[in-house]
C-alpha positions as CSV (number, residue, x, y, z in Angstrom):
1,M,60.9,62.8,-99.6
2,K,63.3,64.5,-96.6
3,E,61.0,67.2,-96.2
4,K,58.0,64.6,-95.5
5,L,60.5,63.1,-93.0
6,D,61.4,66.1,-91.2
7,G,57.2,66.9,-91.1
8,I,56.8,63.7,-89.2
9,K,59.3,63.8,-87.0
10,L,58.4,67.9,-86.2
11,A,54.7,66.4,-85.8
12,A,55.6,63.6,-83.5
13,L,58.3,65.7,-81.5
14,E,54.9,68.2,-80.9
15,M,52.5,65.8,-79.7
16,I,55.0,64.0,-77.3
17,E,56.1,67.2,-76.1
18,N,52.4,68.1,-75.4
19,A,51.5,64.7,-73.9
20,E,50.3,65.2,-70.3
21,T,49.8,61.5,-69.4
22,T,51.4,58.3,-69.9
23,A,48.4,57.1,-71.5
24,Q,48.5,60.0,-74.3
25,L,52.1,59.1,-74.7
26,N,51.1,55.6,-75.4
27,D,48.8,56.9,-78.4
28,V,51.9,58.9,-80.1
29,R,54.0,55.7,-79.9
30,V,51.3,53.8,-81.6
31,K,50.7,56.5,-83.9
32,Y,54.1,56.6,-85.1
33,L,55.7,53.5,-84.1
34,G,53.3,50.7,-84.2
35,K,52.8,48.0,-86.9
36,S,50.6,50.8,-88.9
37,G,51.8,53.6,-87.4
38,E,53.3,56.4,-90.0
39,I,57.2,55.7,-89.8
40,S,56.4,51.4,-90.4
41,A,54.3,52.5,-93.3
42,I,57.1,54.4,-94.6
43,M,59.4,51.4,-94.1
44,R,56.6,49.1,-96.4
45,D,56.7,52.0,-98.6
46,M,60.7,51.7,-99.3
47,A,60.0,49.5,-102.4
48,K,58.5,52.7,-104.3
49,V,61.7,54.5,-103.8
50,P,64.5,54.3,-106.5
51,K,67.1,52.1,-106.3
52,E,70.0,54.3,-105.9
53,E,68.3,56.6,-103.4
54,R,67.4,53.7,-101.0
55,P,70.3,53.7,-99.1
56,K,69.9,57.2,-98.1
57,I,66.3,57.4,-97.3
58,G,66.7,54.4,-95.1
59,M,69.2,56.0,-93.1
60,L,67.0,59.2,-92.9
61,V,64.2,56.8,-91.8
62,N,66.3,55.4,-89.0
63,E,67.9,58.3,-87.7
64,M,64.2,59.5,-87.2
65,R,62.8,56.6,-85.7
66,G,65.9,57.0,-83.5
67,V,65.4,60.6,-82.4
68,V,61.6,59.9,-82.2
69,E,61.8,57.2,-79.7
70,N,64.3,58.9,-77.7
71,A,62.1,61.6,-77.1
72,L,59.3,58.5,-76.2
73,E,61.6,57.7,-73.8
74,A,62.8,60.6,-72.2
75,K,59.2,62.0,-71.6
76,A,57.8,58.5,-70.6
77,Q,60.5,58.9,-67.7
78,L,59.4,62.5,-67.1
79,L,55.5,61.5,-66.9
80,A,56.6,58.5,-64.8
81,R,57.9,60.7,-62.2
82,I,55.0,63.4,-62.0
83,E,52.3,61.0,-61.8
84,E,54.3,59.0,-58.9
85,E,55.0,62.7,-57.4
86,R,51.4,63.2,-58.2
87,K,50.0,59.9,-56.4
88,L,52.2,60.4,-53.3
89,K,50.3,63.8,-52.7
90,E,47.0,62.4,-52.9
91,E,47.9,59.4,-50.9
92,E,49.6,61.9,-48.2
93,I,48.7,61.1,-44.4
94,D,48.4,63.9,-42.2
95,V,49.8,62.1,-39.0
96,T,48.7,65.4,-36.8
97,M,45.0,64.2,-38.1
98,P,42.8,63.1,-35.1
99,A,42.1,59.3,-36.1
100,H,39.0,58.0,-36.9
101,G,37.9,55.5,-33.8
102,K,37.2,52.3,-35.0
103,K,33.3,51.0,-33.6
104,I,34.3,47.7,-31.5
105,G,31.4,45.3,-31.0
106,T,30.7,43.7,-27.6
107,L,28.6,40.7,-26.6
108,H,24.9,41.4,-26.1
109,P,23.7,41.4,-22.2
110,L,21.6,38.1,-22.8
111,T,24.9,36.3,-23.8
112,L,27.0,37.9,-21.2
113,I,24.3,36.7,-18.8
114,R,24.2,33.3,-20.3
115,R,27.6,32.6,-20.0
116,E,28.0,33.7,-16.6
117,L,24.9,31.5,-15.4
118,I,26.6,28.9,-17.1
119,E,29.5,29.1,-15.1
120,I,28.0,29.6,-12.1
121,F,26.3,25.9,-12.3
122,A,29.2,24.6,-14.1
123,N,31.4,25.2,-11.0
124,M,28.5,23.6,-8.7
125,G,29.3,20.4,-10.7
126,F,26.0,21.0,-13.1
127,S,26.3,19.7,-16.8
128,V,25.1,21.8,-19.9
129,D,22.6,20.6,-22.4
130,E,20.1,21.5,-25.1
131,G,17.1,20.5,-26.7
132,P,14.8,21.0,-29.5
133,E,12.5,24.3,-30.0
134,I,9.8,22.3,-31.6
135,E,8.9,20.1,-29.2
136,S,6.2,17.4,-28.7
137,D,3.4,17.7,-26.4
138,I,4.2,14.2,-24.4
139,F,7.9,16.3,-23.7
140,N,6.7,19.5,-23.1
141,F,3.8,18.3,-20.7
142,Q,2.6,15.2,-20.7
143,L,5.5,13.5,-18.7
144,L,5.8,16.7,-16.8
145,N,2.5,15.7,-15.0
146,I,0.3,17.9,-17.2
147,P,-1.8,15.6,-19.3
148,K,-4.1,16.9,-22.3
149,D,-7.3,19.0,-20.9
150,H,-5.5,19.3,-17.6
151,P,-6.7,22.8,-16.1
152,S,-2.8,23.9,-15.7
153,R,-2.2,23.8,-19.6
154,D,-4.1,27.5,-19.0
155,M,-1.5,28.6,-17.5
156,Q,0.6,29.2,-21.0
157,D,-0.6,30.4,-24.0
158,T,0.8,27.9,-26.4
159,F,2.0,28.2,-30.5
160,Y,1.1,24.8,-31.6
161,V,2.6,23.4,-35.1
162,N,-0.1,21.1,-35.0
163,E,-1.9,18.8,-32.1
164,N,1.1,17.2,-31.3
165,F,3.8,19.4,-31.5
166,L,4.4,22.9,-30.7
167,L,7.0,25.6,-30.1
168,R,8.4,24.8,-26.6
169,T,6.8,26.5,-23.9
170,Q,9.4,25.9,-21.3
171,T,13.0,24.5,-21.1
172,S,11.2,22.0,-18.6
173,A,10.4,19.6,-21.4
174,M,14.3,18.6,-21.2
175,Q,13.7,17.2,-17.7
176,A,11.8,14.5,-19.6
177,R,14.4,13.7,-21.8
178,I,17.3,13.7,-20.0
179,M,15.4,11.7,-17.2
180,Q,14.8,9.1,-19.8
181,S,18.2,9.2,-21.5
182,Q,20.5,9.2,-18.4
183,K,20.8,7.5,-15.4
184,P,21.1,9.2,-11.7
185,P,22.6,11.1,-10.7
186,I,21.8,13.8,-12.7
187,R,23.0,17.7,-12.6
188,V,22.3,19.7,-15.1
189,V,21.4,23.0,-16.7
190,V,19.6,23.7,-20.0
191,P,19.8,27.1,-21.2
192,G,17.4,27.9,-24.5
193,K,15.1,29.5,-26.5
194,V,11.0,29.0,-25.5
195,Y,7.9,30.8,-27.1
196,R,4.7,31.6,-25.4
197,S,2.1,34.3,-26.6
198,D,2.6,36.9,-24.1
199,D,3.5,40.6,-24.8
200,D,4.1,43.5,-22.5
201,A,6.8,45.5,-21.2
202,S,8.4,42.6,-19.1
203,H,7.4,39.9,-21.5
204,S,7.9,38.8,-25.0
205,P,6.4,35.7,-27.1
206,I,10.0,34.5,-27.6
207,F,12.4,34.8,-24.4
208,N,15.6,32.7,-22.9
209,Q,15.0,30.2,-20.4
210,F,17.5,28.7,-17.9
211,E,16.1,25.1,-16.3
212,G,18.3,23.4,-13.6
213,L,17.6,19.5,-12.6
214,A,19.3,17.7,-9.9
215,I,18.2,13.9,-9.1
216,D,20.0,11.7,-6.5
217,R,19.4,10.1,-3.2
218,H,18.3,11.9,-0.3
219,I,18.0,15.1,-2.0
220,T,15.7,17.6,0.0
221,M,14.3,21.4,-0.5
222,G,17.9,22.2,1.7
223,D,19.7,21.3,-1.1
224,L,17.5,23.3,-3.6
225,Q,17.4,26.5,-1.4
226,G,21.7,26.1,-0.9
227,C,22.2,25.6,-4.7
228,L,19.7,29.0,-5.5
229,Q,21.1,31.3,-2.6
230,T,24.7,30.3,-4.2
231,F,23.5,31.5,-7.8
232,A,21.8,34.8,-6.2
233,Q,25.0,35.4,-4.6
234,K,27.0,34.7,-7.4
235,I,24.3,36.7,-10.3
236,F,24.0,39.7,-7.9
237,S,26.1,40.1,-5.0
238,K,27.3,38.6,-1.8
239,D,24.4,40.2,0.3
240,T,21.9,38.7,-2.0
241,K,19.5,36.8,0.6
242,V,16.8,33.9,-1.1
243,R,13.2,33.9,0.3
244,L,11.2,31.1,-0.8
245,R,7.2,30.8,-1.1
246,P,4.7,28.6,-1.7
247,S,3.5,27.6,-4.9
248,Y,1.9,25.1,-7.4
249,F,3.8,23.5,-10.8
250,P,2.6,20.1,-12.1
251,F,6.0,18.6,-12.5
252,T,7.1,19.8,-8.8
253,E,5.8,19.0,-5.5
254,P,6.3,20.9,-3.2
255,S,6.1,23.9,-5.5
256,V,8.0,27.4,-4.3
257,E,8.3,30.9,-6.0
258,V,11.6,32.4,-5.7
259,D,12.5,36.0,-4.4
260,V,15.6,37.7,-3.8
261,T,16.5,40.9,-2.2
262,C,16.3,43.9,-4.7
263,S,19.7,44.6,-6.5
264,V,18.9,47.8,-6.9
265,C,17.7,49.3,-3.1
266,H,19.6,46.2,-1.8
267,G,16.2,45.5,0.2
268,K,15.1,48.9,1.1
269,G,12.6,49.4,-1.3
270,C,12.4,51.1,-4.5
271,R,10.3,51.4,-7.9
272,V,11.9,48.3,-9.1
273,C,11.0,46.4,-6.4
274,K,7.7,47.9,-5.6
275,G,8.9,49.3,-2.0
276,T,8.8,45.8,-0.9
277,G,12.4,44.9,-0.8
278,W,11.9,41.9,-2.9
279,V,11.7,40.8,-6.6
280,E,10.6,37.4,-7.8
281,I,12.8,35.5,-10.2
282,L,12.0,32.0,-10.9
283,G,10.0,29.0,-9.7
284,A,11.1,25.6,-8.1
285,G,10.7,22.9,-6.5
286,I,11.2,19.1,-5.6
287,V,10.5,16.9,-8.4
288,N,6.9,15.4,-8.4
289,P,7.3,11.5,-7.6
290,A,4.8,11.1,-10.6
291,V,7.2,12.7,-13.0
292,L,9.9,10.6,-11.7
293,D,7.9,7.3,-12.3
294,M,6.8,8.2,-15.9
295,C,10.3,9.1,-17.1
296,G,11.8,5.7,-15.3
297,I,13.2,6.4,-12.0
298,D,12.4,5.2,-9.0
299,S,10.6,7.8,-6.7
300,K,11.0,5.4,-3.9
301,E,15.0,5.4,-4.4
302,Y,15.5,9.0,-5.6
303,S,14.4,12.6,-5.3
304,G,15.3,15.7,-6.8
305,F,15.1,19.4,-7.2
306,A,14.4,21.6,-10.4
307,F,14.1,25.0,-11.1
308,G,13.4,27.5,-13.9
309,F,13.5,31.1,-14.9
310,G,14.0,33.4,-17.9
311,I,17.5,34.5,-18.9
312,D,16.1,38.1,-19.9
313,R,14.5,38.9,-16.5
314,I,17.9,38.2,-14.5
315,A,19.4,40.4,-17.0
316,M,16.7,43.4,-16.7
317,I,17.5,42.6,-13.1
318,K,20.9,42.9,-12.8
319,Y,21.4,45.7,-15.7
320,G,18.3,47.8,-14.8
321,I,16.6,47.4,-17.8
322,P,12.9,48.5,-17.9
323,N,11.5,47.4,-21.0
324,I,12.3,43.7,-22.3
325,K,11.9,44.8,-26.0
326,L,15.4,46.5,-25.5
327,L,16.9,43.4,-25.7
328,Y,15.6,42.4,-29.1
329,E,15.6,45.9,-31.1
330,N,19.6,45.9,-31.8
331,D,19.7,49.3,-31.4
332,M,23.3,50.1,-30.7
333,R,22.7,52.9,-28.2
334,F,21.7,50.6,-26.1
335,L,23.9,47.6,-26.9
336,K,27.7,49.5,-26.7
337,Q,26.6,50.0,-22.8
338,F,27.2,46.6,-22.2
339,N,31.3,47.1,-23.8
């Protein structure tokens, strides 16, 4: 029995010595000290040992258990130190190495322009409102003096959902909604997406528009011009000039197209303005009295002006963007320039 115990002890000590990881050492612990381990098995077999030899054998088994446990504990401490050193070495950071730069996002140019526009008009006393992108034919056309079968509908290629509903072609639809729900004086701007079946370098089937409406007593074309002059000088530069040209819109009378001096050449003439020194940016006019009356506002007592322009177009002019598609491609090489 003593020879058997010595053999088990030597084998256990050899395995402990050869263990290279904590996991391997735990396997040795289970093999010899576990419930089904070899030393535990000897303790269970003590009943087979002659009565007179049991004390001596028991002492030898306990001695062997102590030697194995001490060896396991010593090796466990050694492996713990080795593994900690290895981990620290693997996780070592060389502070002299160049740092990995982090890419920082930036606001989209359309968001930048939209926020700037809202701030400009808020400082002039305008509130901000929004409306549905799926609009009824009544608000998008009829209450803006564009009845069904009116020739002016041909000016816009419209996405219809059904006979009575469509993807709004203009934020002007909110003019009627606001005039029906609010009493003058009214000063409001409406930013939002609009949809038209149009697609080229300067047009997109979906784009962002910015609508303005002011209703009060004694509003004139001079008020409109002053408002647009302030807007243009704030969004472009203080030297920007505004020019009004006669035009036609069913919901304003008189109507004007509005040009500003080119922000690239400052009116001298260049490729952007096609040598004229002027760039068209929006349509505007005095609210048609028929529109006021249809929306429940007495046109004999009140007057107003309205204007609308593409936020995309303002961004293209201000930042020199050659193609509207760049605003919708999510190309990081393009977007990071606005950081």
